[in-house]
C-alpha positions as CSV (number, residue, x, y, z in Angstrom):
1,M,20.6,-24.5,24.9
2,S,17.0,-24.1,24.6
3,I,15.4,-22.0,21.7
4,S,15.3,-18.4,22.4
5,S,11.6,-17.4,23.4
6,G,9.4,-15.4,21.0
7,A,8.3,-16.5,17.8
8,V,9.9,-15.8,14.3
9,L,7.9,-14.0,11.7
10,C,8.3,-14.8,7.8
11,Y,7.0,-12.1,5.9
12,G,7.3,-12.4,1.9
13,V,5.7,-13.7,-1.3
14,L,3.5,-16.9,-0.8
15,G,2.1,-19.4,-3.6
16,I,2.3,-22.5,-5.3
17,D,5.1,-24.5,-6.6
18,Q,4.6,-26.9,-9.4
19,I,7.7,-29.4,-9.6
20,V,7.9,-31.1,-12.6
21,Q,11.1,-33.6,-12.7
22,V,12.4,-34.4,-16.0
23,A,15.3,-36.6,-17.1
24,W,17.1,-33.5,-18.7
25,F,16.1,-30.0,-19.9
26,P,14.9,-29.9,-23.5
27,E,16.6,-27.5,-26.0
28,R,14.6,-24.6,-27.6
29,N,11.7,-26.2,-29.6
30,G,12.6,-29.6,-28.0
31,H,10.9,-32.2,-25.9
32,T,11.4,-33.9,-22.7
33,R,9.3,-36.5,-20.9
34,A,8.3,-35.7,-17.3
35,F,8.4,-38.6,-14.7
36,R,7.0,-36.5,-11.8
37,D,4.7,-33.8,-11.5
38,E,3.6,-32.6,-7.8
39,E,2.4,-29.4,-6.2
40,F,3.7,-27.9,-3.2
41,A,3.1,-24.8,-1.2
42,G,5.9,-22.4,-2.2
43,G,7.7,-19.2,-1.9
44,E,10.6,-18.1,-0.2
45,A,9.0,-17.2,3.1
46,T,6.8,-20.3,3.1
47,N,9.9,-22.6,2.4
48,T,11.5,-20.9,5.5
49,A,8.7,-21.0,7.8
50,V,8.0,-24.5,7.1
51,T,11.5,-25.5,7.8
52,L,11.6,-23.5,11.1
53,S,8.5,-25.4,12.1
54,G,9.9,-28.7,11.7
55,L,13.0,-27.5,13.9
56,G,10.4,-26.8,16.6
57,V,10.3,-23.1,16.4
58,D,7.3,-21.1,16.8
59,V,6.7,-19.6,13.3
60,R,4.3,-17.0,11.8
61,L,3.7,-16.5,8.1
62,M,2.5,-13.4,6.6
63,G,2.7,-11.8,2.9
64,C,1.0,-11.7,-0.3
65,A,-2.9,-12.3,-0.2
66,L,-3.9,-15.8,-1.4
67,G,-6.9,-16.2,-3.7
68,D,-9.9,-17.8,-2.6
69,D,-9.5,-20.7,-5.1
70,R,-7.9,-24.5,-5.5
71,R,-4.2,-23.2,-5.1
72,G,-4.8,-20.9,-2.2
73,A,-6.7,-23.8,-0.6
74,L,-3.7,-26.2,-0.9
75,F,-1.5,-23.7,0.6
76,L,-3.6,-23.2,3.8
77,R,-4.0,-27.1,4.1
78,T,-0.2,-27.6,4.0
79,M,0.7,-24.8,6.4
80,R,-1.8,-26.3,8.9
81,Q,-0.2,-29.8,8.5
82,F,2.9,-28.2,9.4
83,D,1.8,-26.4,12.3
84,V,2.7,-22.8,11.0
85,D,0.6,-20.0,12.2
86,I,-1.4,-18.6,9.6
87,R,-3.8,-16.6,11.5
88,R,-2.3,-13.3,9.9
89,L,-2.7,-14.6,6.2
90,D,-5.2,-12.6,4.0
91,I,-7.5,-14.1,1.7
92,D,-8.7,-12.0,-1.3
93,P,-11.7,-13.5,-3.7
94,S,-10.4,-10.9,-6.2
95,V,-6.8,-12.4,-6.1
96,R,-5.3,-15.3,-8.1
97,T,-3.0,-17.3,-5.9
98,G,0.4,-17.1,-7.4
99,H,2.3,-20.0,-8.6
100,A,5.6,-21.2,-10.2
101,V,6.3,-24.2,-12.6
102,I,9.8,-25.6,-11.7
103,L,11.6,-27.7,-13.9
104,S,13.9,-30.1,-11.9
105,D,16.4,-32.6,-13.5
106,V,17.9,-35.6,-12.1
107,N,21.0,-33.6,-11.2
108,G,19.2,-31.2,-9.0
109,G,19.4,-28.4,-11.7
110,R,16.0,-26.4,-12.0
111,T,14.4,-23.7,-14.0
112,I,11.5,-21.7,-13.0
113,C,8.8,-20.0,-14.5
114,G,6.9,-17.6,-11.9
115,H,3.4,-16.5,-12.6
116,F,2.2,-13.8,-9.8
117,P,-0.4,-11.8,-11.1
118,D,-1.8,-10.4,-8.3
119,V,1.2,-9.7,-5.3
120,R,-0.9,-7.6,-2.9
121,S,0.3,-7.4,0.7
122,R,-1.0,-5.8,3.8
123,P,1.8,-3.7,5.6
124,L,3.1,-5.0,8.7
125,T,1.8,-3.4,11.7
126,E,3.4,-3.0,15.4
127,A,0.7,-5.6,16.8
128,D,1.8,-8.1,13.9
129,L,5.3,-8.0,15.7
130,D,4.0,-8.5,19.2
131,G,5.9,-11.6,20.7
132,V,8.1,-11.6,17.7
133,T,12.0,-12.2,18.4
134,L,12.9,-12.3,14.7
135,L,11.8,-11.0,11.4
136,S,12.7,-13.1,8.3
137,V,11.8,-10.6,5.4
138,D,12.1,-10.9,1.6
139,P,12.5,-7.9,-0.5
140,F,9.9,-9.0,-3.1
141,L,6.9,-7.2,-1.4
142,G,8.5,-3.8,-1.9
143,E,7.7,-0.9,0.1
144,N,5.9,-3.1,2.6
145,A,9.1,-5.1,3.2
146,I,11.1,-2.2,4.0
147,R,8.5,-0.7,6.4
148,A,8.4,-4.1,8.1
149,A,12.0,-4.1,8.6
150,Q,12.1,-0.7,9.8
151,I,9.2,-1.1,12.5
152,A,11.4,-4.4,13.6
153,R,14.5,-2.7,13.9
154,E,12.6,0.1,16.0
155,H,11.5,-2.5,18.4
156,D,15.1,-4.1,18.7
157,I,13.9,-7.4,16.7
158,T,16.7,-9.0,14.7
159,V,16.3,-8.7,10.8
160,F,17.3,-11.5,8.2
161,A,17.1,-10.8,4.6
162,I,17.9,-12.3,1.3
163,E,18.9,-11.1,-2.3
164,L,19.9,-7.4,-1.5
165,S,22.2,-5.1,-3.4
166,P,24.2,-2.9,-1.0
167,D,22.3,0.0,-2.0
168,H,18.9,-1.6,-1.5
169,P,16.7,0.7,1.0
170,L,16.0,-2.6,3.0
171,A,19.6,-3.3,3.6
172,K,19.9,-0.3,6.5
173,F,17.3,-2.3,8.5
174,C,19.0,-5.5,8.2
175,D,21.2,-7.6,10.7
176,V,22.1,-10.9,8.3
177,V,21.5,-10.9,4.7
178,I,22.2,-13.9,2.7
179,N,22.9,-13.5,-1.3
180,S,22.8,-16.7,-3.8
181,D,25.5,-16.4,-6.3
182,G,23.0,-16.9,-8.7
183,F,21.0,-13.7,-7.7
184,M,24.1,-11.6,-8.0
185,R,25.2,-13.2,-11.4
186,R,21.8,-12.6,-12.9
187,H,21.7,-8.6,-11.8
188,R,25.5,-8.3,-12.8
189,M,26.4,-7.2,-9.4
190,G,30.1,-8.0,-9.7
191,M,32.3,-10.0,-7.3
192,P,30.6,-11.6,-4.6
193,S,33.4,-10.6,-1.9
194,D,32.7,-6.9,-3.3
195,V,28.9,-7.2,-3.0
196,A,29.6,-8.5,0.6
197,V,31.9,-5.7,1.6
198,G,29.2,-3.0,0.3
199,L,26.5,-4.8,2.4
200,L,28.7,-4.6,5.5
201,K,29.3,-0.8,4.7
202,A,25.5,-0.5,4.7
203,G,25.5,-1.6,8.4
204,I,24.8,-5.4,7.8
205,E,26.6,-7.6,10.4
206,T,26.9,-10.8,8.7
207,V,26.6,-11.3,4.9
208,V,26.6,-15.0,3.6
209,I,27.0,-15.9,-0.1
210,T,25.6,-19.3,-1.1
211,R,27.1,-21.0,-4.0
212,G,25.3,-24.2,-4.1
213,K,27.5,-27.2,-4.5
214,Q,30.5,-25.1,-3.9
215,G,29.2,-24.2,-0.3
216,C,29.2,-20.7,1.2
217,Q,31.3,-17.7,2.2
218,V,30.6,-15.8,5.2
219,F,31.7,-12.0,5.7
220,Q,31.4,-10.3,9.1
221,E,31.6,-6.6,10.2
222,N,34.7,-7.1,12.1
223,G,36.4,-8.0,8.9
224,N,36.6,-11.8,9.6
225,S,35.4,-14.4,6.9
226,F,35.4,-18.1,6.3
227,E,34.1,-20.8,4.0
228,Q,31.9,-23.5,4.4
229,P,31.8,-26.6,2.2
230,A,28.4,-27.9,1.3
231,Y,27.5,-31.2,2.6
232,Q,27.2,-34.1,-0.1
233,V,23.7,-35.6,-0.6
234,T,22.1,-37.1,-3.8
235,A,20.3,-34.3,-5.0
236,R,16.6,-34.9,-6.1
237,D,15.3,-31.2,-6.2
238,T,17.1,-28.2,-5.2
239,T,14.0,-26.0,-4.7
240,G,13.9,-24.1,-1.3
241,A,17.6,-25.1,-0.3
242,G,18.6,-21.5,0.1
243,D,15.2,-21.0,2.0
244,A,16.3,-24.1,4.2
245,F,19.8,-23.0,4.6
246,R,18.4,-19.5,6.0
247,A,15.8,-21.3,8.3
248,G,19.0,-23.4,9.6
249,L,20.9,-20.0,10.2
250,I,17.9,-18.4,12.0
251,Y,17.8,-21.6,14.4
252,G,21.4,-21.3,15.1
253,Y,20.9,-17.6,16.2
254,L,18.0,-18.5,18.5
255,Q,20.0,-21.4,19.9
256,G,22.7,-19.0,20.7
257,W,25.3,-20.8,18.9
258,T,28.4,-19.5,17.2
259,L,28.3,-18.1,13.9
260,T,30.4,-20.8,12.6
261,R,28.5,-23.6,14.1
262,S,25.1,-21.9,12.7
263,V,26.6,-21.8,9.2
264,Q,27.3,-25.7,9.5
265,F,23.9,-26.3,10.7
266,A,22.4,-24.0,7.9
267,S,24.4,-26.0,5.4
268,G,23.0,-29.4,6.5
269,S,19.7,-28.2,6.5
270,A,19.9,-27.2,3.1
271,A,21.6,-30.5,1.7
272,L,18.8,-32.4,3.2
273,T,16.2,-30.1,1.4
274,C,17.8,-31.1,-1.8
275,A,17.4,-34.9,-1.2
276,R,13.5,-34.4,-1.2
277,A,11.3,-32.7,-3.7
278,G,9.5,-29.2,-2.8
279,G,10.8,-26.6,-0.6
280,A,7.9,-27.0,1.7
281,G,7.1,-30.4,0.9
282,H,8.7,-32.1,4.0
283,I,10.2,-31.1,7.2
284,H,13.5,-32.4,9.0
285,G,14.4,-31.9,12.7
286,E,17.8,-31.0,14.5
287,E,18.7,-34.5,15.0
288,Q,18.6,-35.3,11.3
289,V,20.8,-32.3,10.6
290,L,23.4,-33.0,13.2
291,Q,23.6,-36.6,11.7
292,L,24.4,-35.4,8.6
293,I,26.9,-33.1,9.7
294,A,28.7,-35.9,11.9
295,E,28.7,-38.5,8.9
296,D,30.1,-36.1,6.3
């Protein structure tokens, strides 16, 4: 089946990821040597958009403003390289492009230090959603994210989101929510299954809980649930794995696949991302994902 007509709009925080790869994480006041240091375009929306573009999806990217600086220029060059539509991005000379320093060890573990001093975003308008089939929105833009999802819902546009609690005001405008177990643990949200049930009661159709090497759990509004194991690869860097998962799930939805097949594809997409550095530093196509799934 061919990809659904219409574009996907990814709306969220944009910036640069500096990936510093180390043999091990140093203890407090300790020392370790870095054997690789690279910069990539980053941010959840960015990583999702780049992965979707690699899969052949018409994708637009919007979010927080970029500065007229070195990091902003690197971001724009990367998006053009991967054929992501950035015509609606805002460049603000008064803003410093945000960035994150990510320590990544040889086993794929990571520690993130984010520096986003000027997160300013332009509210989404109906015109921005013209020709859009699906909105992928992140909660980190606050009221602008909520309003974006609300406008999308009013126009019968499917909404995917990440990292939401059941009482988050964005939840009532979303169709699919993907939460990582790390997010729920950091915010002490309780048992993942309880969080999923709460989101379903808030009106979400499908909730996915990602668990890294342990795969994911899927919960549906009809009461069905299932688990999907992770596909095994030699992990180089796990940055952007969750975003590649979201892109894979969106791709399956656009193709009209079953939820089970879409989740399998999403898991394969996430695994391939872990095998290379930088969430938006590379792309993979459908055939690569399907080959990994077939070989597992």
